[in-house]
Backbone as XML, in Angstrom:
<?xml version="1.0"?>
<chain id="A" units="angstrom">
  <residue number="1" name="MET">
    <atom name="N" x="-62.012" y="-80.221" z="-255.436"/>
    <atom name="CA" x="-62.472" y="-78.925" z="-255.117"/>
    <atom name="C" x="-62.703" y="-78.704" z="-253.642"/>
  </residue>
  <residue number="2" name="PHE">
    <atom name="N" x="-63.245" y="-79.744" z="-252.971"/>
    <atom name="CA" x="-63.476" y="-79.638" z="-251.527"/>
    <atom name="C" x="-62.203" y="-79.340" z="-250.808"/>
  </residue>
  <residue number="3" name="TRP">
    <atom name="N" x="-61.112" y="-80.027" z="-251.153"/>
    <atom name="CA" x="-59.859" y="-79.815" z="-250.415"/>
    <atom name="C" x="-59.233" y="-78.466" z="-250.615"/>
  </residue>
  <residue number="4" name="LYS">
    <atom name="N" x="-59.508" y="-77.886" z="-251.798"/>
    <atom name="CA" x="-59.036" y="-76.560" z="-252.071"/>
    <atom name="C" x="-59.750" y="-75.517" z="-251.158"/>
  </residue>
  <residue number="5" name="VAL">
    <atom name="N" x="-61.059" y="-75.665" z="-251.099"/>
    <atom name="CA" x="-61.827" y="-74.810" z="-250.241"/>
    <atom name="C" x="-61.473" y="-74.953" z="-248.739"/>
  </residue>
  <residue number="6" name="LEU">
    <atom name="N" x="-61.347" y="-76.219" z="-248.346"/>
    <atom name="CA" x="-60.949" y="-76.465" z="-246.904"/>
    <atom name="C" x="-59.605" y="-75.915" z="-246.650"/>
  </residue>
  <residue number="7" name="GLY">
    <atom name="N" x="-58.639" y="-76.092" z="-247.619"/>
    <atom name="CA" x="-57.311" y="-75.500" z="-247.379"/>
    <atom name="C" x="-57.294" y="-74.022" z="-247.321"/>
  </residue>
  <residue number="8" name="PHE">
    <atom name="N" x="-58.094" y="-73.417" z="-248.146"/>
    <atom name="CA" x="-58.259" y="-71.938" z="-248.139"/>
    <atom name="C" x="-58.849" y="-71.417" z="-246.843"/>
  </residue>
  <residue number="9" name="ILE">
    <atom name="N" x="-59.886" y="-72.167" z="-246.316"/>
    <atom name="CA" x="-60.453" y="-71.749" z="-245.053"/>
    <atom name="C" x="-59.475" y="-71.960" z="-243.878"/>
  </residue>
  <residue number="10" name="VAL">
    <atom name="N" x="-58.685" y="-73.010" z="-243.943"/>
    <atom name="CA" x="-57.637" y="-73.259" z="-242.852"/>
    <atom name="C" x="-56.606" y="-72.145" z="-242.901"/>
  </residue>
  <residue number="11" name="LEU">
    <atom name="N" x="-56.173" y="-71.767" z="-244.126"/>
    <atom name="CA" x="-55.177" y="-70.729" z="-244.288"/>
    <atom name="C" x="-55.665" y="-69.357" z="-243.763"/>
  </residue>
  <residue number="12" name="ILE">
    <atom name="N" x="-56.886" y="-69.034" z="-244.048"/>
    <atom name="CA" x="-57.559" y="-67.808" z="-243.569"/>
    <atom name="C" x="-57.614" y="-67.883" z="-242.031"/>
  </residue>
  <residue number="13" name="TRP">
    <atom name="N" x="-57.958" y="-69.024" z="-241.454"/>
    <atom name="CA" x="-58.108" y="-69.211" z="-239.983"/>
    <atom name="C" x="-56.779" y="-69.002" z="-239.359"/>
  </residue>
  <residue number="14" name="ILE">
    <atom name="N" x="-55.712" y="-69.569" z="-239.918"/>
    <atom name="CA" x="-54.356" y="-69.447" z="-239.353"/>
    <atom name="C" x="-53.908" y="-68.044" z="-239.404"/>
  </residue>
  <residue number="15" name="ALA">
    <atom name="N" x="-54.131" y="-67.355" z="-240.556"/>
    <atom name="CA" x="-53.748" y="-65.943" z="-240.662"/>
    <atom name="C" x="-54.462" y="-65.059" z="-239.657"/>
  </residue>
  <residue number="16" name="LEU">
    <atom name="N" x="-55.756" y="-65.263" z="-239.465"/>
    <atom name="CA" x="-56.429" y="-64.456" z="-238.522"/>
    <atom name="C" x="-56.009" y="-64.749" z="-237.121"/>
  </residue>
  <residue number="17" name="ALA">
    <atom name="N" x="-55.631" y="-65.956" z="-236.740"/>
    <atom name="CA" x="-55.115" y="-66.316" z="-235.472"/>
    <atom name="C" x="-53.798" y="-65.621" z="-235.164"/>
  </residue>
  <residue number="18" name="LEU">
    <atom name="N" x="-52.934" y="-65.618" z="-236.204"/>
    <atom name="CA" x="-51.579" y="-64.934" z="-236.061"/>
    <atom name="C" x="-51.847" y="-63.431" z="-235.937"/>
  </residue>
  <residue number="19" name="LEU">
    <atom name="N" x="-52.688" y="-62.885" z="-236.798"/>
    <atom name="CA" x="-52.941" y="-61.463" z="-236.749"/>
    <atom name="C" x="-53.479" y="-61.047" z="-235.411"/>
  </residue>
  <residue number="20" name="GLY">
    <atom name="N" x="-54.417" y="-61.858" z="-234.900"/>
    <atom name="CA" x="-54.987" y="-61.555" z="-233.504"/>
    <atom name="C" x="-53.916" y="-61.549" z="-232.478"/>
  </residue>
  <residue number="21" name="SER">
    <atom name="N" x="-53.038" y="-62.479" z="-232.502"/>
    <atom name="CA" x="-52.012" y="-62.516" z="-231.406"/>
    <atom name="C" x="-51.079" y="-61.308" z="-231.569"/>
  </residue>
  <residue number="22" name="ILE">
    <atom name="N" x="-50.756" y="-60.943" z="-232.785"/>
    <atom name="CA" x="-49.862" y="-59.845" z="-233.030"/>
    <atom name="C" x="-50.469" y="-58.522" z="-232.567"/>
  </residue>
  <residue number="23" name="ILE">
    <atom name="N" x="-51.814" y="-58.370" z="-232.887"/>
    <atom name="CA" x="-52.449" y="-57.130" z="-232.447"/>
    <atom name="C" x="-52.616" y="-57.129" z="-230.939"/>
  </residue>
  <residue number="24" name="LYS">
    <atom name="N" x="-52.828" y="-58.260" z="-230.308"/>
    <atom name="CA" x="-52.923" y="-58.266" z="-228.879"/>
    <atom name="C" x="-51.633" y="-57.889" z="-228.178"/>
  </residue>
  <residue number="25" name="GLY">
    <atom name="N" x="-50.480" y="-58.259" z="-228.765"/>
    <atom name="CA" x="-49.209" y="-57.893" z="-228.182"/>
    <atom name="C" x="-48.860" y="-56.420" z="-228.448"/>
  </residue>
  <residue number="26" name="VAL">
    <atom name="N" x="-49.199" y="-56.002" z="-229.649"/>
    <atom name="CA" x="-48.880" y="-54.565" z="-230.009"/>
    <atom name="C" x="-49.803" y="-53.628" z="-229.318"/>
  </residue>
  <residue number="27" name="PHE">
    <atom name="N" x="-51.010" y="-54.046" z="-228.942"/>
    <atom name="CA" x="-51.944" y="-53.159" z="-228.279"/>
    <atom name="C" x="-51.363" y="-52.678" z="-226.957"/>
  </residue>
  <residue number="28" name="TRP">
    <atom name="N" x="-50.736" y="-53.570" z="-226.198"/>
    <atom name="CA" x="-50.264" y="-53.160" z="-224.873"/>
    <atom name="C" x="-48.953" y="-52.306" z="-225.048"/>
  </residue>
  <residue number="29" name="LEU">
    <atom name="N" x="-48.244" y="-52.493" z="-226.117"/>
    <atom name="CA" x="-47.083" y="-51.613" z="-226.469"/>
    <atom name="C" x="-47.602" y="-50.168" z="-226.747"/>
  </residue>
  <residue number="30" name="VAL">
    <atom name="N" x="-48.667" y="-50.121" z="-227.496"/>
    <atom name="CA" x="-49.230" y="-48.781" z="-227.859"/>
    <atom name="C" x="-49.798" y="-48.108" z="-226.607"/>
  </residue>
  <residue number="31" name="VAL">
    <atom name="N" x="-50.475" y="-48.852" z="-225.753"/>
    <atom name="CA" x="-50.988" y="-48.257" z="-224.471"/>
    <atom name="C" x="-49.867" y="-47.724" z="-223.616"/>
  </residue>
  <residue number="32" name="ALA">
    <atom name="N" x="-48.760" y="-48.529" z="-223.498"/>
    <atom name="CA" x="-47.596" y="-48.075" z="-222.699"/>
    <atom name="C" x="-46.963" y="-46.863" z="-223.316"/>
  </residue>
  <residue number="33" name="GLY">
    <atom name="N" x="-46.844" y="-46.834" z="-224.647"/>
    <atom name="CA" x="-46.244" y="-45.692" z="-225.304"/>
    <atom name="C" x="-47.113" y="-44.432" z="-225.153"/>
  </residue>
  <residue number="34" name="ALA">
    <atom name="N" x="-48.378" y="-44.597" z="-225.252"/>
    <atom name="CA" x="-49.286" y="-43.441" z="-225.113"/>
    <atom name="C" x="-49.161" y="-42.902" z="-223.652"/>
  </residue>
  <residue number="35" name="LEU">
    <atom name="N" x="-49.086" y="-43.826" z="-222.696"/>
    <atom name="CA" x="-48.938" y="-43.403" z="-221.321"/>
    <atom name="C" x="-47.624" y="-42.636" z="-221.053"/>
  </residue>
  <residue number="36" name="VAL">
    <atom name="N" x="-46.504" y="-43.125" z="-221.548"/>
    <atom name="CA" x="-45.291" y="-42.442" z="-221.412"/>
    <atom name="C" x="-45.316" y="-41.067" z="-222.142"/>
  </residue>
  <residue number="37" name="LEU">
    <atom name="N" x="-45.847" y="-41.045" z="-223.374"/>
    <atom name="CA" x="-45.934" y="-39.810" z="-224.115"/>
    <atom name="C" x="-46.811" y="-38.791" z="-223.281"/>
  </residue>
  <residue number="38" name="GLY">
    <atom name="N" x="-47.900" y="-39.244" z="-222.724"/>
    <atom name="CA" x="-48.751" y="-38.302" z="-221.959"/>
    <atom name="C" x="-48.044" y="-37.822" z="-220.730"/>
  </residue>
  <residue number="39" name="LEU">
    <atom name="N" x="-47.294" y="-38.639" z="-220.098"/>
    <atom name="CA" x="-46.486" y="-38.198" z="-218.923"/>
    <atom name="C" x="-45.389" y="-37.206" z="-219.308"/>
  </residue>
  <residue number="40" name="VAL">
    <atom name="N" x="-44.722" y="-37.396" z="-220.447"/>
    <atom name="CA" x="-43.721" y="-36.488" z="-220.922"/>
    <atom name="C" x="-44.410" y="-35.103" z="-221.220"/>
  </residue>
  <residue number="41" name="TRP">
    <atom name="N" x="-45.471" y="-35.169" z="-221.873"/>
    <atom name="CA" x="-46.187" y="-33.884" z="-222.228"/>
    <atom name="C" x="-46.642" y="-33.192" z="-220.950"/>
  </residue>
  <residue number="42" name="LEU">
    <atom name="N" x="-47.115" y="-33.916" z="-219.951"/>
    <atom name="CA" x="-47.534" y="-33.384" z="-218.655"/>
    <atom name="C" x="-46.307" y="-32.719" z="-217.958"/>
  </residue>
  <residue number="43" name="TYR">
    <atom name="N" x="-45.190" y="-33.454" z="-217.936"/>
    <atom name="CA" x="-43.978" y="-32.958" z="-217.340"/>
    <atom name="C" x="-43.543" y="-31.638" z="-218.013"/>
  </residue>
  <residue number="44" name="ARG">
    <atom name="N" x="-43.587" y="-31.673" z="-219.297"/>
    <atom name="CA" x="-43.069" y="-30.481" z="-220.064"/>
    <atom name="C" x="-44.101" y="-29.292" z="-219.898"/>
  </residue>
  <residue number="45" name="ALA">
    <atom name="N" x="-45.349" y="-29.566" z="-219.745"/>
    <atom name="CA" x="-46.314" y="-28.541" z="-219.547"/>
    <atom name="C" x="-46.206" y="-27.880" z="-218.092"/>
  </residue>
  <residue number="46" name="ILE">
    <atom name="N" x="-45.902" y="-28.759" z="-217.112"/>
    <atom name="CA" x="-45.756" y="-28.245" z="-215.783"/>
    <atom name="C" x="-44.454" y="-27.523" z="-215.604"/>
  </residue>
  <residue number="47" name="SER">
    <atom name="N" x="-43.326" y="-28.034" z="-216.140"/>
    <atom name="CA" x="-42.057" y="-27.459" z="-215.918"/>
    <atom name="C" x="-41.733" y="-26.364" z="-216.884"/>
  </residue>
  <residue number="48" name="SER">
    <atom name="N" x="-42.575" y="-26.106" z="-217.850"/>
    <atom name="CA" x="-42.289" y="-25.061" z="-218.854"/>
    <atom name="C" x="-42.416" y="-23.687" z="-218.163"/>
  </residue>
  <residue number="49" name="ASP">
    <atom name="N" x="-41.511" y="-22.783" z="-218.590"/>
    <atom name="CA" x="-41.657" y="-21.415" z="-218.158"/>
    <atom name="C" x="-42.131" y="-20.562" z="-219.355"/>
  </residue>
  <residue number="50" name="ASN">
    <atom name="N" x="-43.351" y="-20.894" z="-219.887"/>
    <atom name="CA" x="-43.917" y="-20.203" z="-220.954"/>
    <atom name="C" x="-43.094" y="-20.171" z="-222.202"/>
  </residue>
  <residue number="51" name="ASP">
    <atom name="N" x="-42.184" y="-21.073" z="-222.383"/>
    <atom name="CA" x="-41.399" y="-21.232" z="-223.542"/>
    <atom name="C" x="-41.744" y="-22.527" z="-224.327"/>
  </residue>
  <residue number="52" name="ARG">
    <atom name="N" x="-42.799" y="-22.515" z="-225.085"/>
    <atom name="CA" x="-43.364" y="-23.732" z="-225.671"/>
    <atom name="C" x="-42.560" y="-24.174" z="-226.843"/>
  </residue>
  <residue number="53" name="TYR">
    <atom name="N" x="-41.807" y="-23.339" z="-227.428"/>
    <atom name="CA" x="-41.177" y="-23.685" z="-228.759"/>
    <atom name="C" x="-39.713" y="-24.160" z="-228.599"/>
  </residue>
  <residue number="54" name="SER">
    <atom name="N" x="-39.137" y="-24.085" z="-227.426"/>
    <atom name="CA" x="-37.802" y="-24.610" z="-227.317"/>
    <atom name="C" x="-37.814" y="-26.029" z="-226.801"/>
  </residue>
  <residue number="55" name="SER">
    <atom name="N" x="-36.908" y="-26.818" z="-227.292"/>
    <atom name="CA" x="-36.806" y="-28.233" z="-226.921"/>
    <atom name="C" x="-35.798" y="-28.315" z="-225.743"/>
  </residue>
  <residue number="56" name="LYS">
    <atom name="N" x="-36.171" y="-28.977" z="-224.692"/>
    <atom name="CA" x="-35.309" y="-29.094" z="-223.557"/>
    <atom name="C" x="-34.654" y="-30.467" z="-223.465"/>
  </residue>
  <residue number="57" name="PHE">
    <atom name="N" x="-34.638" y="-31.254" z="-224.507"/>
    <atom name="CA" x="-34.069" y="-32.597" z="-224.578"/>
    <atom name="C" x="-32.628" y="-32.474" z="-224.812"/>
  </residue>
</chain>
């Protein structure tokens, strides 16, 4: 019984370590994506000639 509990704890620990590293990597991708999206919105707002519904892509 002890080994089953210890094995379960080790599996949870490994899963949390992997999840933490994945979240740490994805976090910076999300930050970079939000920055790019904000810059695109700012560019479209500044360069728009009051035509908000047309796509210029």
